[in-house]
DSSP file (Angstrom, degrees, kcal/mol; ACC not computed):
  #  RESIDUE AA STRUCTURE BP1 BP2  ACC     N-H-->O    O-->H-N    N-H-->O    O-->H-N    TCO  KAPPA ALPHA  PHI   PSI    X-CA   Y-CA   Z-CA
    1    1 A M              0   0    0      0, 0.0     2,-0.1     0, 0.0   111,-0.1   0.000 360.0 360.0 360.0 135.0  101.5  125.4   78.7
    2    2 A S        -     0   0    0    109,-0.2     2,-0.1     1,-0.1     3,-0.0  -0.412 360.0-117.6 -77.0 152.0  104.9  125.3   80.4
    3    3 A S     >  -     0   0    0     -2,-0.1     4,-2.2     1,-0.1     5,-0.2  -0.459  28.7-109.2 -80.7 163.3  107.8  123.4   78.9
    4    4 A L  H  > S+     0   0    0      1,-0.2     4,-2.7     2,-0.2     5,-0.2   0.900 120.5  54.4 -59.8 -40.7  109.3  120.5   80.9
    5    5 A S  H  > S+     0   0    0      1,-0.2     4,-1.0     2,-0.2    -1,-0.2   0.867 107.0  51.1 -65.0 -34.2  112.4  122.6   81.6
    6    6 A E  H >4 S+     0   0    0      2,-0.2     3,-0.5     1,-0.2     4,-0.4   0.927 111.8  46.7 -66.0 -43.7  110.3  125.4   83.1
    7    7 A L  H >< S+     0   0    0     -4,-2.2     3,-1.2     1,-0.2    15,-0.5   0.903 110.2  54.1 -62.3 -40.3  108.5  122.8   85.3
    8    8 A Q  H 3< S+     0   0    0     -4,-2.7    15,-1.1     1,-0.2    -1,-0.2   0.720 102.8  57.9 -68.2 -20.0  111.8  121.3   86.3
    9    9 A S  T << S+     0   0    0     -4,-1.0    -1,-0.2    -3,-0.5    -2,-0.2   0.548  77.8 108.6 -88.7  -6.3  113.1  124.7   87.4
   10   10 A I  S <  S-     0   0    0     -3,-1.2    12,-0.5    -4,-0.4    13,-0.2  -0.571  75.6-119.8 -73.2 124.1  110.4  125.4   90.0
   11   11 A P        -     0   0    0      0, 0.0     2,-0.3     0, 0.0    10,-0.2  -0.412  35.3-176.7 -67.1 137.2  111.8  125.1   93.5
   12   12 A L  E     -A   20   0A   0      8,-2.9     8,-2.7    -2,-0.1     2,-0.4  -0.882  16.2-146.6-127.0 160.3  110.3  122.4   95.7
   13   13 A T  E     -A   19   0A   0     -2,-0.3    83,-2.8     6,-0.2     6,-0.2  -0.997  19.0-129.6-130.8 129.4  110.8  121.4   99.3
   14   14 A T  B >   -B   95   0B   0      4,-2.9     3,-2.2    -2,-0.4    81,-0.3  -0.195  32.7-100.9 -70.1 167.7  110.6  117.8  100.5
   15   15 A L  T 3  S+     0   0    0     79,-2.4    80,-0.2     1,-0.3    66,-0.1   0.728 126.2  53.7 -60.0 -22.2  108.5  116.8  103.5
   16   16 A H  T 3  S-     0   0    0     78,-0.3    -1,-0.3     2,-0.1    -2,-0.1   0.202 124.7-101.5-101.3  14.8  111.8  116.7  105.5
   17   17 A G  S <  S+     0   0    0     -3,-2.2     2,-0.4     1,-0.3    -2,-0.1   0.590  72.9 142.5  84.5  11.1  112.8  120.3  104.5
   18   18 A K        -     0   0    0      1,-0.1    -4,-2.9     0, 0.0    -1,-0.3  -0.698  54.6-114.6 -90.0 136.9  115.3  119.5  101.7
   19   19 A A  E     +A   13   0A   0     -2,-0.4     2,-0.3    -6,-0.2    -6,-0.2  -0.438  51.3 151.4 -66.8 141.1  115.4  121.7   98.6
   20   20 A S  E     -A   12   0A   0     -8,-2.7    -8,-2.9    -2,-0.1     2,-0.3  -0.896  24.9-166.7-155.2 178.0  114.4  119.8   95.5
   21   21 A S    >   -     0   0    0     -2,-0.3     3,-1.5   -10,-0.2     4,-0.2  -0.953  45.4 -95.6-164.0 170.2  112.9  120.2   92.0
   22   22 A L  G >  S+     0   0    0    -15,-0.5     3,-2.1   -12,-0.5   -14,-0.2   0.743 115.8  75.7 -65.7 -20.3  111.4  118.0   89.3
   23   23 A A  G >  S+     0   0    0    -15,-1.1     3,-1.6     1,-0.3    -1,-0.3   0.788  81.5  69.3 -60.5 -25.9  114.9  118.2   87.6
   24   24 A D  G <  S+     0   0    0     -3,-1.5    -1,-0.3     1,-0.3    -2,-0.2   0.687 103.4  44.0 -63.1 -16.2  115.9  115.7   90.4
   25   25 A Y  G X  S+     0   0    0     -3,-2.1     3,-2.1    -4,-0.2    -1,-0.3   0.044  82.2 156.8-117.0  22.8  113.7  113.2   88.5
   26   26 A E  T <   +     0   0    0     -3,-1.6     3,-0.1     1,-0.3    -3,-0.1  -0.204  66.5  21.5 -55.2 138.0  114.8  113.9   85.0
   27   27 A G  T 3  S+     0   0    0      1,-0.3    -1,-0.3   109,-0.2     2,-0.2   0.334 102.4 110.1  86.4  -6.7  114.1  111.1   82.5
   28   28 A K  S <  S-     0   0    0     -3,-2.1     2,-0.6   107,-0.1    -1,-0.3  -0.655  74.9-115.2 -98.7 156.3  111.5  109.5   84.8
   29   29 A V  E     -c   60   0C   0     30,-3.1    32,-2.4    -2,-0.2     2,-0.4  -0.814  39.9-153.8 -82.7 125.5  107.8  109.2   84.3
   30   30 A L  E     -cD  61 134C   0    104,-2.5   104,-2.6    -2,-0.6     2,-0.6  -0.872  18.7-164.9-109.0 135.0  106.3  111.2   87.1
   31   31 A L  E     -cD  62 133C   0     30,-2.3    32,-2.7    -2,-0.4     2,-0.5  -0.928  16.5-167.6-114.5 103.5  102.9  110.7   88.7
   32   32 A I  E     +cD  63 132C   0    100,-3.2   100,-2.5    -2,-0.6     2,-0.4  -0.794  11.5 174.1 -94.7 128.2  102.2  113.9   90.7
   33   33 A V  E     -cD  64 131C   0     30,-2.3    32,-2.7    -2,-0.5     2,-0.6  -0.997  31.5-134.3-140.3 133.7   99.3  113.7   93.1
   34   34 A N  E     -c   65   0C   0     96,-1.3    95,-3.8    -2,-0.4    96,-0.3  -0.785  36.6-166.4 -86.4 123.1   97.9  116.1   95.7
   35   35 A V  E     -c   66   0C   0     30,-1.1    32,-2.0    -2,-0.6     2,-0.3  -0.690  19.1-169.4-113.5 160.0   97.2  114.0   98.8
   36   36 A A    >   -     0   0    0     -2,-0.2     3,-1.3    30,-0.2    37,-0.2  -0.934  17.6-147.0-151.7 126.4   95.3  114.4  102.0
   37   37 A S  T 3  S+     0   0    0     -2,-0.3    36,-0.2     1,-0.3    -1,-0.1   0.782  97.8  45.1 -65.6 -31.3   95.5  112.1  105.0
   38   38 A R  T 3  S+     0   0    0     34,-3.0     2,-0.3     3,-0.0    -1,-0.3   0.123  87.8 115.1-103.6  20.7   91.9  112.5  106.2
   39   39 A C  S X  S-     0   0    0     -3,-1.3     3,-1.9    33,-0.2    -3,-0.1  -0.638  72.8-126.7 -91.3 147.4   90.3  112.2  102.8
   40   40 A G  T 3  S+     0   0    0      1,-0.3    -1,-0.1    -2,-0.3    -3,-0.0   0.686 112.7  58.6 -62.8 -18.0   87.9  109.4  101.8
   41   41 A L  T >  S+     0   0    0      1,-0.2     3,-2.6     2,-0.1    -1,-0.3   0.421  72.5 106.6 -90.2   0.9   90.2  108.8   98.8
   42   42 A A  T X   +     0   0    0     -3,-1.9     3,-2.7     1,-0.3     4,-0.3   0.769  61.3  75.1 -54.3 -29.3   93.3  108.2  101.0
   43   43 A P  T >> S+     0   0    0      0, 0.0     3,-1.1     0, 0.0     4,-0.8   0.704  76.8  78.9 -58.0 -14.2   93.2  104.5  100.3
   44   44 A Q  H <> S+     0   0    0     -3,-2.6     4,-2.9     1,-0.2     5,-0.2   0.770  76.5  74.6 -61.6 -22.9   94.6  105.5   96.9
   45   45 A Y  H <> S+     0   0    0     -3,-2.7     4,-2.7     1,-0.2    -1,-0.2   0.899  90.9  55.0 -53.0 -40.9   97.9  105.8   98.8
   46   46 A E  H <> S+     0   0    0     -3,-1.1     4,-2.1    -4,-0.3    -1,-0.2   0.917 110.5  43.7 -61.0 -44.8   98.0  101.9   98.8
   47   47 A T  H  X S+     0   0    0     -4,-0.8     4,-2.6     2,-0.2    -1,-0.2   0.905 112.1  53.3 -67.3 -42.2   97.7  101.8   95.0
   48   48 A L  H  X S+     0   0    0     -4,-2.9     4,-2.2     1,-0.2    -2,-0.2   0.917 110.6  47.1 -58.9 -43.6  100.2  104.6   94.6
   49   49 A E  H  X S+     0   0    0     -4,-2.7     4,-2.2     2,-0.2    -1,-0.2   0.891 110.6  51.7 -67.0 -39.2  102.8  102.7   96.7
   50   50 A R  H  X S+     0   0    0     -4,-2.1     4,-2.5    -5,-0.2    -2,-0.2   0.915 110.8  48.5 -61.9 -41.8  102.1   99.5   94.8
   51   51 A M  H  X S+     0   0    0     -4,-2.6     4,-3.0     2,-0.2     5,-0.4   0.886 108.1  54.8 -65.5 -38.3  102.7  101.3   91.6
   52   52 A Q  H  X S+     0   0    0     -4,-2.2     4,-1.9     1,-0.2    -1,-0.2   0.927 112.7  42.8 -58.8 -44.7  105.9  102.8   93.0
   53   53 A K  H  < S+     0   0    0     -4,-2.2     4,-0.4     2,-0.2    -2,-0.2   0.895 117.4  46.5 -68.2 -40.1  107.2   99.3   93.8
   54   54 A E  H  < S+     0   0    0     -4,-2.5    -2,-0.2    -5,-0.2    -1,-0.2   0.894 129.3  19.9 -71.6 -41.3  106.0   97.9   90.5
   55   55 A Y  H ><>S+     0   0    0     -4,-3.0     3,-1.8    -5,-0.2     5,-0.7   0.543  95.5  96.6-108.4  -9.3  107.4  100.5   88.1
   56   56 A G  G >X5S+     0   0    0     -4,-1.9     3,-1.3    -5,-0.4     4,-0.6   0.854  86.1  48.3 -53.9 -43.2  110.0  102.3   90.2
   57   57 A E  G 345S+     0   0    0     -4,-0.4    -1,-0.3     1,-0.3    -2,-0.1   0.590 105.3  62.1 -75.6  -8.4  113.0  100.4   88.8
   58   58 A R  G <45S-     0   0    0     -3,-1.8    -1,-0.3     2,-0.1    -2,-0.2   0.312 130.9 -81.9 -99.1   7.7  111.7  101.0   85.3
   59   59 A G  T <45S+     0   0    0     -3,-1.3   -30,-3.1     1,-0.3     2,-0.3   0.820  90.9 119.1  99.9  35.9  112.0  104.8   85.5
   60   60 A F  E  << +c   29   0C   0     -5,-0.7    -1,-0.3    -4,-0.6     2,-0.3  -0.962  31.5 175.7-131.2 146.0  108.8  105.8   87.3
   61   61 A T  E     -c   30   0C   0    -32,-2.4   -30,-2.3    -2,-0.3     2,-0.4  -0.975  24.5-136.1-150.3 144.8  108.1  107.6   90.5
   62   62 A V  E     -c   31   0C   0     -2,-0.3     2,-0.5   -32,-0.2   -30,-0.2  -0.750  18.6-160.2 -86.1 141.0  105.1  108.9   92.4
   63   63 A L  E     -c   32   0C   0    -32,-2.7   -30,-2.3    -2,-0.4     2,-0.4  -0.976   8.2-153.8-124.8 116.4  105.5  112.4   93.9
   64   64 A G  E     -ce  33  94C   0     29,-2.7    31,-2.5    -2,-0.5   -30,-0.2  -0.767  10.7-171.8 -97.5 131.7  103.1  113.2   96.7
   65   65 A F  E     -c   34   0C   0    -32,-2.7   -30,-1.1    -2,-0.4    31,-0.1  -0.876  15.5-148.8-121.6  96.1  102.1  116.8   97.5
   66   66 A P  E     -c   35   0C   0      0, 0.0    32,-2.5     0, 0.0     2,-0.3  -0.315  20.6-178.6 -60.9 145.2  100.0  117.1  100.7
   67   67 A S        -     0   0    0    -32,-2.0     5,-0.3    30,-0.2     3,-0.3  -0.994  32.5-163.2-147.3 142.3   97.5  119.9  100.7
   68   68 A N    >   +     0   0    0     30,-0.4     3,-2.0    -2,-0.3    31,-0.1   0.085  59.8 117.5-105.3  20.8   95.0  121.2  103.2
   69   69 A Q  T 3  S+     0   0    0     29,-0.4    -1,-0.2     1,-0.3    30,-0.1   0.819  84.5  38.1 -57.5 -31.7   93.2  123.1  100.5
   70   70 A F  T 3  S-     0   0    0     -3,-0.3    -1,-0.3     0, 0.0    -2,-0.1   0.134 118.0-111.3-108.5  18.5   90.1  121.0  101.2
   71   71 A L  S <  S+     0   0    0     -3,-2.0    -3,-0.1     1,-0.1    -2,-0.1   0.838  89.7 107.6  59.8  39.9   90.6  120.9  105.0
   72   72 A Q        +     0   0    0     -5,-0.3   -34,-3.0     2,-0.1     2,-0.3   0.164  50.1  96.3-131.3  18.4   91.5  117.2  105.1
   73   73 A E  S    S-     0   0    0    -36,-0.2   -37,-0.1   -37,-0.2    -5,-0.1  -0.831  76.0-103.9-112.7 152.0   95.2  117.2  105.8
   74   74 A L        -     0   0    0     -2,-0.3    -1,-0.1     2,-0.1    -2,-0.1  -0.179  33.4-113.5 -65.6 163.5   97.1  116.9  109.1
   75   75 A G  S    S+     0   0    0      4,-0.0     2,-0.3     2,-0.0    -1,-0.1   0.849  87.1  39.5 -74.6 -37.6   98.7  119.9  110.6
   76   76 A S  S  > S-     0   0    0      1,-0.1     4,-2.2     0, 0.0     5,-0.2  -0.794  71.9-124.9-119.8 157.7  102.4  119.3  110.5
   77   77 A D  H  > S+     0   0    0     -2,-0.3     4,-2.7     1,-0.2     5,-0.2   0.875 114.4  54.6 -62.1 -37.2  104.8  117.8  108.0
   78   78 A D  H  > S+     0   0    0      2,-0.2     4,-2.5     1,-0.2    -1,-0.2   0.911 108.0  48.4 -63.3 -42.2  106.0  115.4  110.7
   79   79 A A  H  > S+     0   0    0      2,-0.2     4,-2.5     1,-0.2    -1,-0.2   0.894 112.4  49.1 -65.5 -39.2  102.4  114.2  111.3
   80   80 A I  H  X S+     0   0    0     -4,-2.2     4,-2.8     2,-0.2     5,-0.2   0.941 111.4  48.9 -64.0 -47.3  101.9  113.7  107.6
   81   81 A A  H  X S+     0   0    0     -4,-2.7     4,-2.2     1,-0.2     5,-0.2   0.913 112.9  47.7 -59.3 -44.1  105.2  111.8  107.2
   82   82 A E  H  X S+     0   0    0     -4,-2.5     4,-3.1     2,-0.2     5,-0.4   0.925 112.8  48.5 -63.6 -45.7  104.3  109.5  110.2
   83   83 A Y  H  X>S+     0   0    0     -4,-2.5     4,-2.8     1,-0.2     5,-0.6   0.942 113.0  47.0 -59.3 -49.4  100.8  108.9  108.8
   84   84 A C  H  X5S+     0   0    0     -4,-2.8     6,-2.0     1,-0.2     4,-1.2   0.898 118.6  40.9 -62.8 -41.1  102.0  108.0  105.3
   85   85 A S  H  X5S+     0   0    0     -4,-2.2     4,-1.1     4,-0.3    -2,-0.2   0.953 121.8  38.6 -71.4 -51.3  104.7  105.7  106.6
   86   86 A A  H  <5S+     0   0    0     -4,-3.1    -2,-0.2    -5,-0.2    -3,-0.2   0.879 125.5  35.2 -71.1 -38.9  102.8  104.0  109.4
   87   87 A T  H  <5S+     0   0    0     -4,-2.8    -3,-0.2    -5,-0.4    -1,-0.2   0.891 136.6  13.0 -85.8 -41.0   99.4  103.7  107.6
   88   88 A W  H  <<S-     0   0    0     -4,-1.2    -3,-0.2    -5,-0.6    -2,-0.2   0.471  89.5-122.9-119.3  -4.7  100.4  103.1  104.0
   89   89 A G     <  -     0   0    0     -4,-1.1    -4,-0.3    -5,-0.5    -3,-0.1   0.847  40.4-168.7  65.0  33.8  104.1  102.2  104.0
   90   90 A V        +     0   0    0     -6,-2.0    -1,-0.2     1,-0.2     4,-0.1  -0.343  25.0 164.4 -63.5 128.0  104.8  105.1  101.6
   91   91 A T        +     0   0    0     -2,-0.1    -1,-0.2     2,-0.1     3,-0.1   0.487  45.1 100.6-115.9 -13.0  108.3  105.1  100.2
   92   92 A F  S    S-     0   0    0      1,-0.1   -29,-0.1   -29,-0.0   -31,-0.0  -0.359  88.8 -80.0 -74.5 157.8  107.8  107.5   97.3
   93   93 A P        -     0   0    0      0, 0.0   -29,-2.7     0, 0.0     2,-0.4  -0.281  46.8-165.1 -61.3 136.6  109.0  111.1   97.6
   94   94 A M  B     -e   64   0C   0    -31,-0.2   -79,-2.4    -3,-0.1   -78,-0.3  -0.940   3.3-153.8-122.4 146.1  106.7  113.4   99.6
   95   95 A F  B     -B   14   0B   0    -31,-2.5   -81,-0.3    -2,-0.4   -80,-0.1  -0.690  30.2 -80.0-117.2 167.4  106.8  117.2   99.6
   96   96 A E        -     0   0    0    -83,-2.8    -1,-0.2    -2,-0.2   -81,-0.1  -0.198  65.2 -76.5 -63.7 159.8  105.8  119.9  102.0
   97   97 A K        -     0   0    0    -32,-0.1     2,-0.3   -82,-0.1   -30,-0.2  -0.297  58.3-172.1 -58.0 136.7  102.2  121.0  102.2
   98   98 A V        -     0   0    0    -32,-2.5   -30,-0.4    -3,-0.1     2,-0.4  -0.902  26.7-118.0-129.9 158.6  101.2  123.2   99.2
   99   99 A R        -     0   0    0      5,-0.4     7,-2.9    -2,-0.3    10,-0.2  -0.794  22.8-168.3 -90.9 142.5   98.2  125.3   98.2
  100  100 A L        +     0   0    0     -2,-0.4     2,-0.3     5,-0.2    13,-0.1   0.778  61.5  31.4-101.3 -34.7   96.7  124.1   94.9
  101  101 A N  S    S+     0   0    0     23,-0.1     3,-0.3     3,-0.1    -1,-0.1  -0.791  91.1  26.4-127.1 162.5   94.3  126.8   93.8
  102  102 A G  S >  S-     0   0    0     -2,-0.3     3,-1.8     1,-0.2    -3,-0.0  -0.153 103.6 -40.8  83.6-174.4   94.0  130.6   94.1
  103  103 A R  T 3  S+     0   0    0      1,-0.3    -1,-0.2    -2,-0.0     0, 0.0   0.824 136.2  51.2 -60.7 -33.8   96.5  133.4   94.4
  104  104 A G  T 3  S+     0   0    0     -3,-0.3    -5,-0.4     2,-0.0    -1,-0.3   0.287  80.0 136.5 -88.8  11.9   98.6  131.5   96.9
  105  105 A A    <   -     0   0    0     -3,-1.8    -5,-0.2     1,-0.1    -3,-0.1  -0.275  65.3-102.2 -60.6 142.5   98.8  128.3   94.7
  106  106 A H     >  -     0   0    0     -7,-2.9     4,-2.2     1,-0.1     3,-0.5  -0.375  31.4-116.9 -60.8 142.2  102.3  126.8   94.6
  107  107 A P  H  > S+     0   0    0      0, 0.0     4,-1.6     0, 0.0     5,-0.2   0.835 114.6  57.2 -53.5 -35.1  104.0  127.6   91.3
  108  108 A L  H  > S+     0   0    0      1,-0.2     4,-2.9     2,-0.2     5,-0.2   0.935 110.4  43.0 -61.5 -44.6  104.1  124.0   90.3
  109  109 A Y  H  > S+     0   0    0     -3,-0.5     4,-2.1   -10,-0.2    -1,-0.2   0.803 106.1  61.5 -74.4 -28.1  100.3  123.8   90.6
  110  110 A K  H  < S+     0   0    0     -4,-2.2    -1,-0.2     2,-0.2    -2,-0.2   0.890 114.4  37.1 -59.8 -37.2   99.8  127.1   88.9
  111  111 A E  H >< S+     0   0    0     -4,-1.6     3,-1.7    -5,-0.2     4,-0.3   0.920 114.8  52.1 -80.3 -47.2  101.5  125.5   85.8
  112  112 A L  H >< S+     0   0    0     -4,-2.9     3,-2.2     1,-0.3    -3,-0.2   0.861 100.4  62.8 -60.2 -36.3  100.0  122.0   86.1
  113  113 A T  T 3< S+     0   0    0     -4,-2.1    10,-3.2     1,-0.3    -1,-0.3   0.566  88.1  71.2 -71.6  -5.0   96.4  123.2   86.3
  114  114 A K  T <  S+     0   0    0     -3,-1.7    -1,-0.3     8,-0.2    -2,-0.2   0.643  79.8  95.8 -76.9 -14.9   96.8  124.7   82.8
  115  115 A T  S <  S-     0   0    0     -3,-2.2     2,-0.1    -4,-0.3     8,-0.1  -0.630  73.9-138.4 -77.9 125.6   96.7  121.1   81.6
  116  116 A P        -     0   0    0      0, 0.0    26,-0.5     0, 0.0     6,-0.3  -0.479  14.5-116.7 -80.6 156.3   93.3  120.0   80.5
  117  117 A T  B >   -f  142   0C   0      4,-1.7     3,-2.1    -2,-0.1    26,-0.1  -0.202  43.6 -89.8 -72.3 177.2   91.8  116.6   81.3
  118  118 A D  T 3  S+     0   0    0     24,-0.6    -1,-0.1     1,-0.3    25,-0.1   0.743 132.4  59.3 -62.2 -21.7   91.0  114.2   78.4
  119  119 A E  T 3  S-     0   0    0      2,-0.1    -1,-0.3     1,-0.0     0, 0.0   0.440 123.2-107.9 -86.1  -0.2   87.6  115.9   78.4
  120  120 A G  S <  S+     0   0    0     -3,-2.1     2,-0.7     1,-0.2    -2,-0.1   0.596  73.5 137.2  89.0  11.8   89.3  119.2   77.7
  121  121 A K        +     0   0    0      2,-0.0    -4,-1.7    -6,-0.0    -1,-0.2  -0.836  22.9 170.9-100.1 116.7   88.8  120.8   81.1
  122  122 A A        +     0   0    0     -2,-0.7     2,-0.2    -6,-0.3    -8,-0.2  -0.367  32.8  67.9-100.9-172.4   91.7  122.7   82.6
  123  123 A G  S    S+     0   0    0    -10,-3.2    -8,-0.1    -2,-0.1     3,-0.1  -0.620  75.2  25.8 104.2-158.8   91.7  124.9   85.7
  124  124 A R  S    S-     0   0    0     -2,-0.2     2,-0.4     1,-0.1   -23,-0.1   0.114  73.4-107.4 -48.7 147.8   91.3  124.4   89.4
  125  125 A I        -     0   0    0      1,-0.1    -1,-0.1   -25,-0.1     3,-0.1  -0.662  31.0-157.6 -70.3 129.3   92.1  121.2   91.3
  126  126 A T        -     0   0    0     -2,-0.4     2,-0.3     1,-0.2    -1,-0.1   0.739  58.5 -25.7 -88.8 -23.6   88.7  119.9   92.2
  127  127 A W  S >  S-     0   0    0    -93,-0.0     3,-0.6     0, 0.0    -1,-0.2  -0.962  84.7 -53.2-171.5 177.8   89.6  117.7   95.1
  128  128 A N  T 3  S+     0   0    0     -2,-0.3   -93,-0.2     1,-0.2    -2,-0.0  -0.313 111.0  33.6 -65.6 152.2   92.3  115.6   96.8
  129  129 A F  T 3  S+     0   0    0    -95,-3.8     2,-0.3     1,-0.3    -1,-0.2   0.774  70.5 159.1  71.0  30.9   94.1  113.0   94.7
  130  130 A E    <   -     0   0    0     -3,-0.6   -96,-1.3   -96,-0.3     2,-0.4  -0.669  30.7-144.6 -75.3 140.9   94.0  114.7   91.3
  131  131 A K  E     -DG  33 143C   0     12,-3.1    12,-3.2    -2,-0.3     2,-0.4  -0.893  23.0-173.1-121.4 140.7   96.8  113.2   89.2
  132  132 A F  E     -DG  32 142C   0   -100,-2.5  -100,-3.2    -2,-0.4     2,-0.6  -0.996  10.0-160.9-126.5 124.1   99.2  114.5   86.6
  133  133 A V  E     -DG  31 141C   0      8,-2.8     8,-2.4    -2,-0.4     2,-0.6  -0.930   7.3-165.0-106.2 123.8  101.4  112.1   84.7
  134  134 A I  E     -DG  30 140C   0   -104,-2.6  -104,-2.5    -2,-0.6     6,-0.2  -0.940   8.4-147.4-112.6 119.8  104.4  113.7   83.1
  135  135 A A    >   -     0   0    0      4,-3.0     3,-2.4    -2,-0.6  -106,-0.1  -0.463  30.3-107.5 -79.0 155.5  106.3  111.7   80.5
  136  136 A P  T 3  S+     0   0    0      0, 0.0  -109,-0.2     0, 0.0  -108,-0.1   0.791 120.8  56.7 -55.1 -28.5  110.1  112.2   80.1
  137  137 A G  T 3  S-     0   0    0     24,-0.1  -133,-0.2     2,-0.1    -3,-0.0   0.535 124.7-101.6 -82.1  -5.5  109.5  114.1   76.9
  138  138 A G  S <  S+     0   0    0     -3,-2.4     2,-0.2     1,-0.3    -1,-0.0   0.316  72.6 142.7 106.4  -8.4  107.2  116.6   78.6
  139  139 A E        -     0   0    0     -5,-0.1    -4,-3.0     1,-0.0     2,-0.4  -0.465  34.0-158.4 -66.9 136.8  103.8  115.4   77.6
  140  140 A I  E     - G   0 134C   0     -6,-0.2     2,-0.4    -2,-0.2    -6,-0.2  -0.961  12.2-169.8-121.6 134.0  101.3  115.7   80.5
  141  141 A R  E     - G   0 133C   0     -8,-2.4    -8,-2.8    -2,-0.4     2,-0.4  -0.971  12.2-150.3-119.0 140.7   98.1  113.9   81.1
  142  142 A R  E     -fG 117 132C   0    -26,-0.5   -24,-0.6    -2,-0.4     2,-0.4  -0.914  10.7-172.3-115.2 134.8   95.6  115.0   83.8
  143  143 A F  E     - G   0 131C   0    -12,-3.2   -12,-3.1    -2,-0.4    -2,-0.0  -0.993  23.4-121.0-130.2 132.9   93.3  112.6   85.7
  144  144 A R    >   -     0   0    0     -2,-0.4     3,-1.7   -14,-0.2   -19,-0.0  -0.170  35.4 -97.1 -70.2 164.2   90.6  113.7   88.1
  145  145 A P  T 3  S+     0   0    0      0, 0.0    -1,-0.1     0, 0.0   -20,-0.0   0.819 120.2  52.4 -54.8 -39.3   90.5  112.5   91.8
  146  146 A K  T 3  S+     0   0    0      2,-0.1     2,-0.7     3,-0.0   -16,-0.1   0.599  84.0  98.1 -80.0  -8.1   88.1  109.6   91.3
  147  147 A T  S <  S-     0   0    0     -3,-1.7    -4,-0.1   -18,-0.1   -16,-0.1  -0.718  83.4-125.8 -74.5 117.9   90.1  108.2   88.5
  148  148 A L    >   -     0   0    0     -2,-0.7     3,-2.1     1,-0.1     6,-0.2  -0.299  13.0-117.3 -66.6 149.6   92.1  105.5   90.3
  149  149 A P  T 3  S+     0   0    0      0, 0.0    -1,-0.1     0, 0.0    -2,-0.0   0.815 116.4  45.1 -57.4 -30.0   95.9  105.6   90.0
  150  150 A D  T 3  S+     0   0    0      4,-0.1    -2,-0.1     5,-0.1    -3,-0.0   0.100  80.4 138.0-103.3  23.0   95.8  102.2   88.3
  151  151 A A    X>  -     0   0    0     -3,-2.1     4,-2.5     1,-0.1     3,-0.9  -0.360  68.6-109.7 -61.7 148.9   92.9  102.9   86.0
  152  152 A P  H 3> S+     0   0    0      0, 0.0     4,-2.6     0, 0.0     5,-0.2   0.855 117.5  52.4 -52.8 -40.0   93.6  101.5   82.5
  153  153 A E  H 3> S+     0   0    0      2,-0.2     4,-1.3     1,-0.2     5,-0.1   0.823 112.1  46.0 -69.4 -29.1   94.0  105.0   80.9
  154  154 A V  H <> S+     0   0    0     -3,-0.9     4,-2.5    -6,-0.2    -1,-0.2   0.944 115.1  45.4 -74.5 -50.0   96.6  106.0   83.5
  155  155 A I  H  X S+     0   0    0     -4,-2.5     4,-3.1     1,-0.2     5,-0.3   0.893 110.4  55.2 -60.7 -41.0   98.6  102.7   83.3
  156  156 A E  H  X S+     0   0    0     -4,-2.6     4,-2.1    -5,-0.3    -1,-0.2   0.920 110.9  44.2 -59.7 -44.8   98.5  102.8   79.5
  157  157 A F  H  X S+     0   0    0     -4,-1.3     4,-1.2     2,-0.2    -2,-0.2   0.907 114.4  49.6 -68.1 -41.2  100.1  106.3   79.5
  158  158 A I  H >X S+     0   0    0     -4,-2.5     4,-1.1     2,-0.2     3,-0.6   0.958 113.4  45.4 -60.6 -50.9  102.7  105.4   82.1
  159  159 A E  H 3< S+     0   0    0     -4,-3.1     3,-0.4     1,-0.3    -1,-0.2   0.879 112.2  51.3 -63.9 -37.5  103.7  102.2   80.3
  160  160 A A  H 3< S+     0   0    0     -4,-2.1    -1,-0.3    -5,-0.3    -2,-0.2   0.754 113.4  46.8 -68.7 -22.8  103.9  103.9   77.0
  161  161 A S  H << S+     0   0    0     -4,-1.2    -1,-0.2    -3,-0.6    -2,-0.2   0.579  85.8 108.7 -96.7 -12.0  106.1  106.6   78.5
  162  162 A L  S  < S-     0   0    0     -4,-1.1  -103,-0.1    -3,-0.4  -134,-0.1  -0.334  82.3 -95.7 -66.0 146.8  108.5  104.4   80.4
  163  163 A P              0   0    0      0, 0.0    -1,-0.1     0, 0.0    -2,-0.1  -0.307 360.0 360.0 -59.4 146.3  112.1  104.2   79.0
  164  164 A A              0   0    0     -3,-0.1    -2,-0.1     0, 0.0    -3,-0.0   0.491 360.0 360.0 -66.0 360.0  112.6  101.2   76.7
């Protein structure tokens, strides 16, 4: 398992081409989610945005990572940005399209997928909208795609991890 500082040192690129990393969000509770515009789970965007608005000022942010790993994402970063903004009013940070699994997996996902779920299963991302919540101290909880972003176990961990 990677340390928080190792995760924070992985280079990221925003949907608009700006260099970034998780270090830009140091001290915040992060909800990292792989998203896809054409997925049946895309309505989770609405909940993610509501959570961003509800908890954002308390030290929380959603970080969206589009992926076409399951062939359900739009072709360009511009199209993804337009869809997220126009359809769901997304204001949380979005990053460039990444691969989640396999040899070409983004380094962030190579590390995150080492985290087991509460049932003890680590490994490959199984579908769009898999969620990782990272507490400021480095503890990571993993939630499968069908676990809603506002499921009690997710909210409980987020609220317990928010700065006092």
